[in-house]
C-alpha positions as CSV (number, residue, x, y, z in Angstrom):
1,Q,23.1,-33.4,-2.1
2,V,20.5,-30.6,-2.3
3,Q,17.0,-30.9,-3.5
4,L,14.4,-28.3,-4.1
5,V,10.8,-29.3,-4.5
6,E,8.1,-26.9,-5.7
7,S,4.4,-27.4,-5.1
8,G,1.2,-25.4,-5.3
9,G,0.9,-24.8,-9.0
10,G,-2.2,-25.3,-11.0
11,L,-5.0,-23.7,-12.9
12,V,-6.4,-20.4,-11.7
13,Q,-8.7,-17.7,-13.1
14,A,-7.3,-14.3,-13.9
15,G,-7.4,-12.1,-10.8
16,G,-7.1,-15.1,-8.6
17,S,-4.3,-16.2,-6.2
18,V,-1.9,-19.0,-5.9
19,R,0.8,-19.8,-3.3
20,L,3.8,-21.7,-4.4
21,S,6.1,-23.5,-2.0
22,C,9.7,-24.6,-2.3
23,A,11.1,-27.0,0.2
24,A,14.8,-27.4,0.4
25,S,16.7,-30.4,1.8
26,G,20.2,-31.7,1.9
27,R,22.9,-32.1,4.5
28,T,25.3,-29.8,2.8
29,F,22.9,-27.0,2.2
30,T,22.8,-24.1,4.7
31,F,19.4,-22.7,4.0
32,S,19.6,-19.7,6.2
33,S,22.7,-18.3,4.5
34,S,21.7,-19.1,0.9
35,A,20.0,-16.8,-1.6
36,M,16.6,-18.1,-2.7
37,G,14.9,-17.1,-5.9
38,W,12.1,-17.7,-8.2
39,F,12.3,-17.8,-12.0
40,R,9.7,-18.6,-14.6
41,Q,9.6,-19.6,-18.2
42,A,6.6,-19.2,-20.5
43,P,6.0,-21.1,-23.7
44,G,8.3,-19.6,-26.4
45,K,10.0,-17.3,-24.0
46,E,13.3,-17.2,-22.2
47,R,13.6,-17.9,-18.6
48,E,13.1,-14.7,-16.6
49,F,13.7,-13.6,-13.1
50,V,10.7,-13.2,-10.8
51,T,12.0,-12.5,-7.3
52,A,14.8,-13.4,-4.9
53,N,15.8,-12.9,-1.3
54,W,19.4,-12.1,-0.5
55,R,20.6,-11.3,3.0
56,G,17.2,-10.4,4.2
57,T,16.3,-8.2,1.2
58,T,13.8,-9.2,-1.4
59,Y,14.0,-8.1,-5.0
60,Y,11.2,-8.2,-7.5
61,A,10.8,-8.0,-11.2
62,D,8.9,-5.0,-12.4
63,S,6.3,-7.2,-14.1
64,I,5.1,-8.7,-10.8
65,K,5.9,-6.0,-8.3
66,G,3.0,-5.3,-6.0
67,R,1.3,-8.5,-6.9
68,F,3.7,-11.2,-5.8
69,T,5.3,-11.6,-2.4
70,F,8.3,-13.6,-1.4
71,S,8.5,-15.1,2.1
72,R,10.9,-17.4,3.8
73,D,10.7,-19.8,6.7
74,N,14.2,-20.8,7.7
75,A,13.0,-23.1,10.4
76,K,11.2,-25.2,7.8
77,N,13.7,-24.7,5.0
78,T,10.9,-23.5,2.8
79,V,10.3,-20.4,0.7
80,Y,7.0,-19.3,-0.6
81,L,5.7,-17.2,-3.5
82,Q,2.3,-15.6,-2.9
83,M,0.9,-14.7,-6.3
84,N,-2.1,-12.4,-6.3
85,S,-4.0,-10.6,-9.0
86,L,-2.8,-13.1,-11.5
87,K,-2.8,-12.3,-15.2
88,P,-2.8,-14.6,-18.2
89,E,0.7,-13.5,-19.0
90,D,1.8,-15.0,-15.7
91,T,1.3,-18.4,-17.2
92,A,4.6,-20.2,-17.0
93,V,6.6,-22.9,-15.3
94,Y,7.9,-21.5,-12.1
95,Y,11.2,-22.7,-10.8
96,C,12.7,-22.4,-7.3
97,A,16.5,-21.8,-7.2
98,A,19.1,-21.6,-4.5
99,G,22.8,-20.7,-4.2
100,T,25.5,-18.6,-2.8
101,I,25.2,-15.3,-4.6
102,A,27.9,-12.7,-4.2
103,T,26.0,-9.5,-5.1
104,P,22.4,-8.5,-5.6
105,S,23.0,-7.8,-9.3
106,R,23.8,-11.5,-9.8
107,L,20.4,-12.6,-8.4
108,F,18.9,-11.9,-11.8
109,L,21.2,-14.4,-13.6
110,G,19.9,-17.9,-13.5
111,Y,23.4,-19.4,-14.1
112,E,24.6,-18.0,-10.8
113,Y,22.4,-20.4,-8.9
114,D,23.6,-23.8,-7.8
115,Y,20.4,-25.7,-7.3
116,W,17.1,-25.8,-9.1
117,G,13.7,-27.4,-8.6
118,Q,11.9,-29.3,-11.3
119,G,9.4,-26.5,-11.7
120,T,5.6,-26.2,-11.2
121,Q,3.2,-25.2,-13.8
122,V,1.0,-22.2,-13.2
123,T,-1.8,-21.5,-15.8
124,V,-3.9,-18.4,-15.6
125,S,-7.0,-18.5,-17.7
126,S,-8.6,-15.3,-19.0
């Protein structure tokens, strides 16, 4: 019923920028009232929280704070992740997620989300 489709990933040099998009669709999905988040998973690593927006407030992981920016366009049912000053350690598959999250603390827990995109690969070369 709900689909999330990421786009914008690719290969970029360290210090460069990439903008990821996540378009949501589905008749049962209320985009404007749902929490939207980004997670990533690097090779050999566990999935980790990157950023999420909940009731108008955006939360960022310490590892990317100041470099990545979350934005949301409710009219287009789309969220974006602007990634600047990229580092090789940012290399990962990035996933968009959506769901009804009760409290901000639960935004960091992937299993709390109801919907996931297929992911888009971001590779940062040194």
